[in-house]
C-alpha positions in Angstrom: 0.2 0.0 0.0 1.2 3.4 -0.9 1.4 6.3 1.5 -0.1 9.5 0.3 2.2 12.7 0.7 2.7 16.0 -0.7 6.1 17.1 -2.5 7.4 20.5 -2.8 10.1 21.1 -5.3 12.7 23.7 -4.6 16.1 24.9 -5.7 18.7 26.9 -3.6 22.2 28.4 -4.5 25.4 28.0 -2.9 27.2 31.5 -3.1 30.7 31.8 -1.9 33.3 34.4 -2.1 36.1 35.6 -0.5 35.8 32.8 2.2 32.0 33.9 2.8 28.8 32.5 2.1 25.7 34.2 1.0 23.0 33.2 3.6 19.1 34.2 3.9 17.3 34.3 7.5 14.3 32.3 7.4 11.7 33.0 10.0 8.2 31.2 9.6 5.6 29.6 11.7 7.7 29.8 15.0 10.7 28.4 13.5 13.7 30.4 12.3 17.4 30.2 11.2 19.7 30.8 8.6 19.4 28.9 5.2 20.4 28.9 1.6 19.1 31.7 -0.6 16.2 29.6 -2.6 13.0 28.2 -2.2 9.8 26.4 -3.9 9.7 26.4 -7.6 6.5 27.9 -9.5 4.3 25.5 -11.5 6.1 24.7 -14.6 9.2 26.6 -13.6 12.6 25.3 -14.4 14.9 24.9 -11.6 17.6 27.0 -12.8 15.4 29.8 -13.2 13.4 29.1 -10.0 16.9 29.2 -8.0 17.6 32.7 -10.0 14.5 34.1 -9.1 14.6 33.1 -5.4 18.1 34.3 -4.9 17.1 37.7 -6.4 14.1 37.9 -4.2 15.8 37.0 -1.0 18.9 38.7 -1.4 18.7 41.4 -4.0 21.4 40.0 -6.0 21.4 38.7 -9.6 22.7 35.4 -9.9 24.3 33.1 -12.6 23.3 29.7 -11.9 26.4 27.2 -12.3 26.5 23.4 -12.0 24.1 21.2 -9.9 25.9 20.0 -6.7 23.2 17.5 -5.6 19.8 17.0 -4.3 18.8 16.8 -0.9 15.2 15.1 0.4 13.5 16.0 3.6 10.6 14.3 5.1 8.0 15.8 7.7 5.5 13.6 9.3 1.9 15.0 8.8 1.8 15.8 12.3 4.9 18.0 12.2 3.8 20.2 9.3 3.4 24.0 9.4 0.2 24.0 7.3 -2.1 22.1 9.5 -2.5 19.4 6.9 -2.2 15.7 8.0 -0.4 14.1 5.0 3.3 13.6 5.2 5.5 16.3 3.4 8.4 15.7 1.3 10.8 18.4 0.3 12.9 17.8 -2.8 15.7 20.2 -3.0 18.0 20.8 -5.9 21.2 22.5 -4.8 23.5 24.6 -7.4 26.5 26.5 -7.2 25.8 30.1 -8.2 27.9 33.4 -8.2 26.6 36.9 -8.0 26.9 38.9 -11.2 24.9 42.0 -10.3 22.5 43.7 -8.0 22.7 45.1 -4.4 22.4 43.2 -1.1 18.6 43.9 -0.1 16.2 42.3 2.1 13.0 40.4 1.1 9.8 42.1 2.1 6.7 39.8 2.7 8.6 36.4 2.2 9.7 33.8 4.4 13.2 35.3 4.9 13.7 38.5 6.9 17.3 39.5 5.6 20.3 38.3 3.9 24.0 38.5 4.8 27.4 37.5 3.7 28.9 35.2 6.6 32.3 34.2 6.9 32.7 30.5 6.4 34.6 29.8 9.8 31.4 31.4 11.5 28.8 28.9 10.1 29.1 26.3 12.7 28.2 28.7 15.3 24.9 29.9 13.7 21.2 28.9 14.2 20.7 27.4 10.9 18.9 24.7 8.9 20.4 21.3 7.9 20.1 22.6 4.2 23.3 24.8 5.1 25.5 22.0 6.1 24.2 19.8 3.2 24.9 22.6 0.6 28.4 23.4 2.1 29.3 19.6 2.0 28.1 19.2 -1.5 30.2 22.3 -2.5 33.2 20.6 -0.5 32.7 17.2 -1.7 31.2 17.2 -5.2 29.9 13.7 -5.3 29.5 12.8 -8.9 25.9 11.3 -8.5 24.9 14.4 -6.4 24.2 12.4 -3.3 25.9 12.7 0.0 26.8 9.5 1.8 25.5 9.3 5.3 28.0 10.7 8.2 
């Protein structure tokens, strides 16, 4: 028997320059923390276009989307969902390398992130962050050929 569940496809960018990473501060439904810039894809939107759009919306920067570093899958049980639905939820997240090519640092208005910042890489372990940040940095560092990280 198959389990009913909802899936959300999303795309995120790992943007690193001068030993700093560009992160967005996520705050929603009583949860918060630093995350990679990115988010859910619009219906019919290509992940590269969605990643570019989300980086611009959350950080103010125009980005060039590079290679896909990998994919990550998150699973939340129905009773743990934020939206009140009782079906299990799966997040399918594509993670790309990205570079800033224009724009200026700006904060998202009316979205799920409150601000963005360049964070020194050595400070990341001390941050209140979502697990996606560690996944993205590990994919960037290890560059697995199949885009899947081995269990730690």
